[in-house]
C-alpha positions as CSV (number, residue, x, y, z in Angstrom):
1,M,131.0,79.5,43.2
2,N,132.3,80.5,46.5
3,P,130.7,79.4,49.5
4,P,129.0,81.9,52.1
5,L,131.3,83.5,54.6
6,L,129.3,82.0,57.3
7,E,127.0,78.9,57.3
8,V,124.9,77.9,60.3
9,N,123.6,74.3,60.1
10,K,120.8,73.0,62.3
11,I,122.0,74.4,65.7
12,C,120.1,73.2,68.8
13,Y,120.6,74.2,72.3
14,S,118.8,73.3,75.5
15,V,119.3,74.0,79.3
16,R,118.1,71.5,81.9
17,G,115.9,69.7,79.5
18,K,114.2,73.0,78.1
19,Q,114.8,73.6,74.5
20,I,116.1,77.2,73.8
21,L,117.0,76.8,70.0
22,T,115.8,74.5,67.5
23,D,117.3,73.7,64.1
24,I,118.7,77.1,63.5
25,S,120.0,77.4,60.0
26,F,121.0,80.5,57.9
27,S,124.0,81.7,55.8
28,L,125.7,85.1,55.5
29,N,127.9,86.5,52.5
30,E,131.0,88.5,53.1
31,N,130.3,92.3,53.7
32,E,126.5,91.6,54.5
33,I,124.6,92.8,57.6
34,L,122.2,90.1,59.1
35,G,119.6,91.4,61.7
36,I,118.2,88.9,64.2
37,A,114.9,90.0,65.8
38,G,112.5,88.6,68.3
39,D,110.9,89.3,71.6
40,S,112.3,88.7,74.9
41,G,113.0,84.9,75.3
42,S,113.0,84.1,71.7
43,G,116.9,82.9,71.7
44,K,118.5,85.9,70.2
45,S,121.4,86.3,72.7
46,T,121.8,82.7,73.1
47,L,122.4,82.2,69.4
48,A,124.8,85.0,69.5
49,K,126.8,83.5,72.3
50,I,127.0,80.0,70.4
51,L,128.3,81.8,67.4
52,A,130.9,83.6,69.5
53,G,132.0,80.3,71.1
54,I,130.9,81.3,74.6
55,L,128.2,78.5,74.6
56,K,128.5,75.1,73.0
57,P,125.3,73.8,71.0
58,D,123.9,70.4,71.7
59,S,124.1,69.7,68.0
60,G,124.6,71.4,64.8
61,K,127.7,73.5,63.6
62,F,128.7,76.4,61.7
63,L,131.2,76.9,58.9
64,L,133.5,79.8,57.8
65,K,134.1,79.7,54.2
66,G,133.1,76.1,54.1
67,K,135.4,74.9,56.8
68,L,135.2,74.5,60.6
69,P,137.0,77.2,62.3
70,A,140.3,76.1,63.8
71,N,140.6,76.1,67.6
72,N,143.1,78.9,67.7
73,E,141.2,81.2,65.7
74,Y,138.9,84.1,67.1
75,P,136.8,84.3,63.8
76,I,133.7,85.9,65.4
77,Q,133.7,88.5,68.1
78,I,130.7,89.7,70.2
79,L,130.0,93.1,71.6
80,F,127.6,93.1,74.3
81,Q,125.3,95.9,75.5
82,N,127.2,96.2,78.7
83,N,130.6,95.5,77.1
84,G,132.1,98.7,78.5
85,D,131.9,97.0,81.9
86,L,134.8,94.8,80.7
87,L,137.2,97.7,80.5
88,N,139.7,97.6,83.4
89,P,138.9,101.0,85.3
90,F,142.5,101.2,86.4
91,R,144.4,100.6,83.1
92,T,144.9,103.1,80.4
93,V,142.9,102.8,77.0
94,D,146.1,102.5,75.0
95,S,147.4,99.4,77.1
96,M,144.0,97.7,77.0
97,L,143.7,98.1,73.3
98,K,147.2,96.8,72.6
99,D,146.5,93.7,74.7
100,G,144.0,92.8,71.9
101,F,146.7,92.3,69.3
102,R,148.2,89.4,71.2
103,F,145.2,87.3,69.9
104,S,145.2,88.8,66.4
105,T,146.6,88.1,63.0
106,L,147.3,91.9,63.2
107,N,150.1,91.5,65.7
108,K,152.7,92.9,63.4
109,V,150.9,96.0,62.2
110,D,152.0,99.6,63.4
111,K,149.8,99.4,66.4
112,D,149.7,103.1,67.2
113,R,148.9,104.2,63.7
114,W,146.1,101.3,63.6
115,I,144.6,102.5,66.8
116,K,144.4,106.1,65.7
117,E,143.0,105.3,62.5
118,K,140.1,103.4,64.2
119,F,139.5,106.1,66.6
120,D,139.0,108.5,63.7
121,L,136.5,105.9,62.3
122,L,134.7,105.5,65.7
123,D,134.7,109.3,66.2
124,L,136.9,109.1,69.4
125,K,139.5,111.7,70.4
126,H,143.1,110.4,70.4
127,E,143.4,112.0,73.9
128,L,141.4,109.3,75.4
129,L,144.2,106.7,74.8
130,S,145.9,108.0,77.9
131,R,142.8,108.0,80.2
132,K,142.0,105.1,82.3
133,G,138.7,103.0,82.2
134,Y,137.2,104.9,85.2
135,Q,137.6,108.2,83.4
136,L,135.5,107.2,80.4
137,S,131.6,108.1,79.7
138,G,129.3,105.2,78.8
139,G,129.4,106.0,75.1
140,E,133.2,106.3,75.1
141,C,133.4,102.8,76.9
142,Q,131.1,101.3,74.4
143,R,133.2,102.5,71.3
144,I,136.5,101.8,73.0
145,A,135.2,98.2,73.6
146,L,134.3,98.0,69.9
147,C,137.8,99.1,69.0
148,R,139.2,96.3,71.1
149,A,137.0,93.7,69.4
150,L,138.3,95.0,66.1
151,T,142.1,94.5,67.2
152,V,141.3,90.8,66.9
153,N,140.5,91.1,63.2
154,P,137.4,89.2,63.4
155,K,135.6,87.9,60.2
156,V,132.2,88.5,61.6
157,L,131.2,91.1,64.2
158,I,128.1,90.5,66.5
159,L,126.6,93.6,68.0
160,D,124.0,92.7,71.0
161,E,121.3,95.2,71.2
162,P,123.6,98.1,70.2
163,S,120.8,100.8,70.2
164,S,119.1,99.7,73.5
165,A,118.4,102.7,75.8
166,Q,119.7,105.1,73.3
167,D,117.9,108.5,72.4
168,I,117.0,109.3,68.8
169,E,120.2,111.2,68.3
170,A,122.5,108.5,69.7
171,S,120.8,105.7,67.8
172,A,121.2,107.8,64.5
173,K,125.0,107.9,65.3
174,I,125.1,104.2,65.8
175,V,123.4,103.5,62.4
176,E,126.0,105.8,60.8
177,L,128.8,103.9,62.6
178,I,127.5,100.5,61.7
179,K,127.4,101.6,58.0
180,N,131.0,102.7,58.4
181,L,132.1,99.4,59.7
182,K,130.6,97.7,56.7
183,N,131.7,100.0,54.0
184,K,135.1,101.3,55.3
185,L,136.4,98.0,57.0
186,N,134.5,95.5,54.7
187,L,133.3,93.9,57.9
188,T,130.4,91.3,58.0
189,L,128.1,92.0,60.9
190,I,125.2,90.4,62.8
191,I,123.0,92.7,64.8
192,I,120.9,91.4,67.6
193,S,117.9,93.6,68.3
194,H,114.3,93.6,69.3
195,E,114.0,97.0,67.6
196,L,112.7,96.3,64.0
197,S,112.9,99.9,63.0
198,F,116.7,99.9,63.8
199,L,117.2,96.7,61.8
200,R,115.3,98.3,59.0
201,K,118.0,101.1,58.7
202,T,120.9,98.8,59.2
203,S,120.6,95.1,57.9
204,D,120.5,93.6,54.6
205,K,118.9,90.4,55.6
206,I,116.9,89.6,58.6
207,I,115.6,86.5,60.5
208,I,112.9,86.4,63.1
209,L,113.0,84.1,66.1
210,S,110.1,82.9,68.2
211,V,110.5,80.5,71.1
212,G,113.9,79.5,69.7
213,E,112.8,78.8,66.0
214,I,113.2,80.8,62.8
215,I,109.7,81.7,61.9
216,E,110.6,84.1,59.0
217,A,113.7,85.0,56.8
218,G,114.8,87.0,53.9
219,T,115.8,90.4,52.8
220,T,114.9,93.1,55.4
221,S,112.8,94.9,53.1
222,D,110.7,91.9,52.1
223,V,110.2,90.6,55.5
224,L,109.3,94.0,57.2
225,T,107.2,95.1,54.2
226,N,105.3,92.0,53.5
227,P,105.6,89.6,56.6
228,N,104.1,86.1,56.2
229,H,104.1,84.9,59.7
230,E,101.5,86.2,62.1
231,H,103.9,86.8,64.8
232,T,106.2,89.0,62.6
233,Q,103.0,90.9,62.0
234,F,102.3,91.2,65.6
235,L,106.0,92.5,66.2
236,L,105.4,95.2,63.7
237,K,102.0,96.1,65.0
238,A,103.5,96.3,68.5
239,E,106.3,98.6,67.1
240,S,103.8,100.9,65.5
241,Y,102.1,101.4,69.1
242,N,105.5,102.1,70.6
243,L,105.4,99.2,73.2
244,T,108.4,98.5,75.4
245,E,109.9,95.0,75.2
246,D,108.4,94.3,78.7
247,E,105.0,95.4,77.5
248,L,105.3,93.3,74.4
249,K,106.2,90.3,76.5
250,S,103.1,90.8,78.8
251,N,100.9,90.8,75.8
252,L,102.1,87.5,74.3
């Protein structure tokens, strides 16, 4: 039997003696979408940064197909909510995207053709390739940053709060985009979000974090339909009352 694509084993992380994550363990199969939910301060983004290699855990490890990732690999890429800010405002989109291939196993592909194919998938106009970063809208920046992450040919792509501050129409487009990434590119994804309704539409499996620990895990349908933990029940109730994350935090 083949091992899962990603195995996370007992990851712990602390800052100045304060425990942020405790014994985080889960697995993810190829072409699955995992949702990671929890209120503000639950450790969602910290976990994402550890998986992407931005932070180093105090203990624990993760394996890709049963092996530790090599130091020269970039197996997991993360797209932050403000990732568009990382685009150079004075460089053309085309040059920024082609830079990404330098760190990729895709460095021998026809780059112009590859980029145009991904632009079609991401619903981006080809004319944007000649524009500079400062000439792009916020939505265009977000999708071009996603395209750049794909140039590295990641095994796992992490999306950090992809639906935050989006209206209903924009959120629906993001749901469609995520499904295209999974189905057309055979990507494996991790979606970090405090919006359970968004994860219900996109993820196959879900884990719920609270104060740095996994309190519930399973298929998205099972967890969000029949939650066992009282905190998951509270999060669902808060969502039904349409509370913001700040309002939710104030009621904890």
